[in-house]
ChimeraX commands (.cxc) that place a marker at each C-alpha (Angstrom):
marker #1 position -0.04,0.00,-0.12 radius 0.5
marker #1 position 1.08,3.59,-0.66 radius 0.5
marker #1 position 0.29,6.63,1.57 radius 0.5
marker #1 position -1.76,9.42,0.07 radius 0.5
marker #1 position 1.52,11.64,0.38 radius 0.5
marker #1 position 3.43,9.37,-2.14 radius 0.5
marker #1 position 0.29,9.57,-4.57 radius 0.5
marker #1 position 0.28,13.41,-4.60 radius 0.5
marker #1 position 2.50,14.76,-7.36 radius 0.5
marker #1 position 5.09,17.52,-6.14 radius 0.5
marker #1 position 3.61,20.06,-8.45 radius 0.5
marker #1 position -0.05,19.70,-6.86 radius 0.5
marker #1 position 0.32,22.69,-4.43 radius 0.5
marker #1 position 1.40,24.80,-7.31 radius 0.5
marker #1 position -1.42,23.43,-9.48 radius 0.5
marker #1 position -3.86,24.49,-6.97 radius 0.5
marker #1 position -2.45,28.04,-6.89 radius 0.5
marker #1 position -2.45,28.20,-10.57 radius 0.5
marker #1 position -6.22,27.38,-10.79 radius 0.5
marker #1 position -6.95,29.85,-8.01 radius 0.5
marker #1 position -5.04,32.60,-9.66 radius 0.5
marker #1 position -6.72,31.90,-12.92 radius 0.5
marker #1 position -10.16,31.82,-11.42 radius 0.5
marker #1 position -9.29,35.33,-9.73 radius 0.5
marker #1 position -8.22,36.64,-13.13 radius 0.5
marker #1 position -11.23,35.28,-15.11 radius 0.5
marker #1 position -14.21,35.13,-12.57 radius 0.5
marker #1 position -16.71,34.63,-15.31 radius 0.5
marker #1 position -15.04,31.66,-17.03 radius 0.5
marker #1 position -14.99,27.99,-16.22 radius 0.5
marker #1 position -11.67,25.98,-15.97 radius 0.5
marker #1 position -12.50,22.89,-18.19 radius 0.5
marker #1 position -9.05,21.30,-18.46 radius 0.5
marker #1 position -5.77,21.35,-16.48 radius 0.5
marker #1 position -2.28,20.47,-17.59 radius 0.5
marker #1 position 1.14,20.37,-15.90 radius 0.5
marker #1 position 3.62,21.25,-18.53 radius 0.5
marker #1 position 6.74,20.78,-16.34 radius 0.5
marker #1 position 9.23,22.41,-14.14 radius 0.5
marker #1 position 12.33,24.37,-15.09 radius 0.5
marker #1 position 14.75,24.42,-12.30 radius 0.5
marker #1 position 16.93,27.19,-11.91 radius 0.5
marker #1 position 19.82,28.00,-9.34 radius 0.5
marker #1 position 17.78,30.45,-7.23 radius 0.5
marker #1 position 14.34,30.21,-8.75 radius 0.5
marker #1 position 12.37,27.48,-10.40 radius 0.5
marker #1 position 9.36,27.68,-12.57 radius 0.5
marker #1 position 6.29,25.46,-12.56 radius 0.5
marker #1 position 4.40,25.49,-15.80 radius 0.5
marker #1 position 0.59,24.86,-16.43 radius 0.5
marker #1 position -1.93,25.15,-19.03 radius 0.5
marker #1 position -5.37,25.58,-18.20 radius 0.5
marker #1 position -8.27,25.53,-20.73 radius 0.5
marker #1 position -11.35,27.90,-19.70 radius 0.5
marker #1 position -14.79,28.30,-21.32 radius 0.5
marker #1 position -16.08,31.98,-21.12 radius 0.5
marker #1 position -19.84,32.66,-20.67 radius 0.5
marker #1 position -20.22,33.28,-24.23 radius 0.5
marker #1 position -19.04,29.67,-24.84 radius 0.5
marker #1 position -15.61,30.94,-26.27 radius 0.5
marker #1 position -12.78,28.64,-25.21 radius 0.5
marker #1 position -9.17,29.54,-24.84 radius 0.5
marker #1 position -6.00,28.56,-22.90 radius 0.5
marker #1 position -3.96,30.20,-20.32 radius 0.5
marker #1 position -0.45,29.41,-19.78 radius 0.5
marker #1 position 0.45,29.99,-16.05 radius 0.5
marker #1 position 4.28,30.20,-15.07 radius 0.5
marker #1 position 4.70,30.42,-11.30 radius 0.5
marker #1 position 8.26,31.44,-10.28 radius 0.5
marker #1 position 9.26,30.04,-6.92 radius 0.5
marker #1 position 12.23,30.55,-4.69 radius 0.5
marker #1 position 13.94,27.20,-4.28 radius 0.5
marker #1 position 15.05,27.86,-0.73 radius 0.5
marker #1 position 11.92,29.31,0.76 radius 0.5
marker #1 position 9.32,28.09,-1.76 radius 0.5
marker #1 position 7.75,31.55,-1.81 radius 0.5
marker #1 position 6.21,32.80,-5.08 radius 0.5
marker #1 position 8.41,35.25,-6.80 radius 0.5
marker #1 position 5.99,35.90,-9.71 radius 0.5
marker #1 position 3.04,34.60,-11.69 radius 0.5
marker #1 position 2.94,35.14,-15.36 radius 0.5
marker #1 position -0.28,34.54,-17.53 radius 0.5
marker #1 position -0.36,34.29,-21.33 radius 0.5
marker #1 position -3.49,33.62,-23.20 radius 0.5
marker #1 position -3.66,31.30,-26.23 radius 0.5
marker #1 position -6.22,30.04,-28.62 radius 0.5
marker #1 position -4.93,26.38,-28.72 radius 0.5
marker link #1:1,2 radius 0.2
marker link #1:2,3 radius 0.2
marker link #1:3,4 radius 0.2
marker link #1:4,5 radius 0.2
marker link #1:5,6 radius 0.2
marker link #1:6,7 radius 0.2
marker link #1:7,8 radius 0.2
marker link #1:8,9 radius 0.2
marker link #1:9,10 radius 0.2
marker link #1:10,11 radius 0.2
marker link #1:11,12 radius 0.2
marker link #1:12,13 radius 0.2
marker link #1:13,14 radius 0.2
marker link #1:14,15 radius 0.2
marker link #1:15,16 radius 0.2
marker link #1:16,17 radius 0.2
marker link #1:17,18 radius 0.2
marker link #1:18,19 radius 0.2
marker link #1:19,20 radius 0.2
marker link #1:20,21 radius 0.2
marker link #1:21,22 radius 0.2
marker link #1:22,23 radius 0.2
marker link #1:23,24 radius 0.2
marker link #1:24,25 radius 0.2
marker link #1:25,26 radius 0.2
marker link #1:26,27 radius 0.2
marker link #1:27,28 radius 0.2
marker link #1:28,29 radius 0.2
marker link #1:29,30 radius 0.2
marker link #1:30,31 radius 0.2
marker link #1:31,32 radius 0.2
marker link #1:32,33 radius 0.2
marker link #1:33,34 radius 0.2
marker link #1:34,35 radius 0.2
marker link #1:35,36 radius 0.2
marker link #1:36,37 radius 0.2
marker link #1:37,38 radius 0.2
marker link #1:38,39 radius 0.2
marker link #1:39,40 radius 0.2
marker link #1:40,41 radius 0.2
marker link #1:41,42 radius 0.2
marker link #1:42,43 radius 0.2
marker link #1:43,44 radius 0.2
marker link #1:44,45 radius 0.2
marker link #1:45,46 radius 0.2
marker link #1:46,47 radius 0.2
marker link #1:47,48 radius 0.2
marker link #1:48,49 radius 0.2
marker link #1:49,50 radius 0.2
marker link #1:50,51 radius 0.2
marker link #1:51,52 radius 0.2
marker link #1:52,53 radius 0.2
marker link #1:53,54 radius 0.2
marker link #1:54,55 radius 0.2
marker link #1:55,56 radius 0.2
marker link #1:56,57 radius 0.2
marker link #1:57,58 radius 0.2
marker link #1:58,59 radius 0.2
marker link #1:59,60 radius 0.2
marker link #1:60,61 radius 0.2
marker link #1:61,62 radius 0.2
marker link #1:62,63 radius 0.2
marker link #1:63,64 radius 0.2
marker link #1:64,65 radius 0.2
marker link #1:65,66 radius 0.2
marker link #1:66,67 radius 0.2
marker link #1:67,68 radius 0.2
marker link #1:68,69 radius 0.2
marker link #1:69,70 radius 0.2
marker link #1:70,71 radius 0.2
marker link #1:71,72 radius 0.2
marker link #1:72,73 radius 0.2
marker link #1:73,74 radius 0.2
marker link #1:74,75 radius 0.2
marker link #1:75,76 radius 0.2
marker link #1:76,77 radius 0.2
marker link #1:77,78 radius 0.2
marker link #1:78,79 radius 0.2
marker link #1:79,80 radius 0.2
marker link #1:80,81 radius 0.2
marker link #1:81,82 radius 0.2
marker link #1:82,83 radius 0.2
marker link #1:83,84 radius 0.2
marker link #1:84,85 radius 0.2
marker link #1:85,86 radius 0.2
marker link #1:86,87 radius 0.2
view
């Protein structure tokens, strides 16, 4: 048997934050899909990368790339970047 801690991926915390921040930025849209693209590890900061797919109230669908820059030592968020895409 494996514990729940072993099953939860390391990026889960950042994925929850990415979804929360996208819902704050686009309050009238629904998140309909979520993808963890990967992690870029730097010497001081690392970037967790996500793509969320949203549906607006007018049924328009679009993607939002979310890059969360994190301090490697403190795990504090340094910056969050949003980039819209139509694919």
